Every structure is written in structure tokens, then in C-alpha cells.
C-alpha angles and dihedrals in degrees: 000000000000125000122202125198132208090269090061096039110032108109121219122262095256093052090051090051090051089065094049116102112252096242088062098044101109098137103216094049095045093046088055093055092043088056092049091052094049090052094062108022122098100202112197138156143193135195139168138204112246134179126237102228108171142003134205129175098284100002136073127193114223111189101313097334125095113214120198115221131113093202092049089047092054093044089054096049094118099024123112098170127037133175120230110199150177133203127188139178088211140242094281092066091053092051095047093044090054092063097053130099124260098266095042087052092052093053096042089048088056094045094043092052090048093051092050090045096053092039085070087061090054091050091048090053092048092050092049092050096045101039101041095250121154098197135006140182133185143221127203127201110251096023090104134023087238090067107035128203092253088071086073087082088064093051088051086054091054093048096041113260094216089048090053091052097045098042104034102013091235123144140160126249120224088268090057092252117143125242121231087052097221094067132113134193133189148122125280113204140178114256138169089209128057113248130194122175087214091073089064094046122089095188109133127223093012109171091209097052114137100172138023120265110260112196091186087070094063093076090053090060098045 
């Protein structure tokens, strides 16, 4: 199990700004809210190395856990080792956010989401550098109907649910939502081809979109 602190995960200001919607990109205002977020958040992450042991048509067995996703199964066709992970901004950020006024909450929600999103990129680079991987991609439960949010329970199993609670104070609600809210989990995997879940998602006007929807790819994952 590997733990990463804010110094290893915290993205640069320009990277955070790249994830802010254009209509909110007034630099001075956003810089102010980024500074506020940095003051109270406790950005942390954890990942582990896990072996891919077996594959079926729409399932893949990682260690002793079967994950149900055709897309994940195809993405891991040539993978023997993957890296389940979790990143959180910490409970203190949630508590502080709850006491803010509506407009402040709106901006802090956008900034917090951008920080967590880009922290994933930092973790991917760390894993590539420390595990001799040339190129990696990631998938997150709930990002596609093919891999629903409920599968987050299985990721917690791979990472050690009690470990996550004791070390990071992160837990799942009965609806499989993570607390603290500014948290994200997923699997990072080696790949020769770039992969973005967004390319398989037809949802319009998504504020978190990182790539255009490509309907031609749907046949590849059938």
C-alpha cells in the first residue's frame, strides 16, 4: 500500500485552471477560491499494486475480487498489474464548505472538483515513474453505465475498507457515495492506447468532460 501526501498530489495552479469551466475563468476570482481551498483541504491519496488474475467476457478478476465491466475488461486485455486508488480532499474541507454562503459554496465546489480531478493526473505520473510504466489510463466507477457506482464497494475491498477509514477517514454511504464528498476512486492501468471514459459517454453539457464523445468506439467495447 502506498500513501501520497499533498506535496506529491497537489496540481499546479495552471492545471487546476484548465479544469475550470470557461465562464468561471476570471483569474483573480478563481485564484482567490483556489487559495481558500488550499488553506483547509488535506489532500491525500492511496493506491496499491494488484494482479489481474482472470478474465471473462464482461468481468475481470483482480486479486480475489471480480469486477463487472465490459469496458474495463477490454482495457485490461494485456494488463497483468493494475493500481486501484483513492484520493480525497479530507473531512476538514467538507466541514468548512458546509458553513459557507451559497455563492462561495458554488465556487468552492467547482474548485474542489478541479483539484481532485487533476490530483488523479499527479497520481498517474507518480505511478508511471515509480512502476516503470510508459503510459497509463484510468477508469472510475460511476463514470459509465457499464461500470456503475455500486462497484466502488469492490474497490474499497481491494484497498482495504478499514484501512481507508483509519488512515484517510474515507467511507461509503449506503448509496455508495464517498465521504468526504471531494473524493474519487478508480483503477489506473498500463495501456498502449489513450483512454477517456468521456469518449463513450453521450451526455451533453457535462462540466467535467475531457474528450468528445466518439460513437465509433462503442463497437470496440462490445
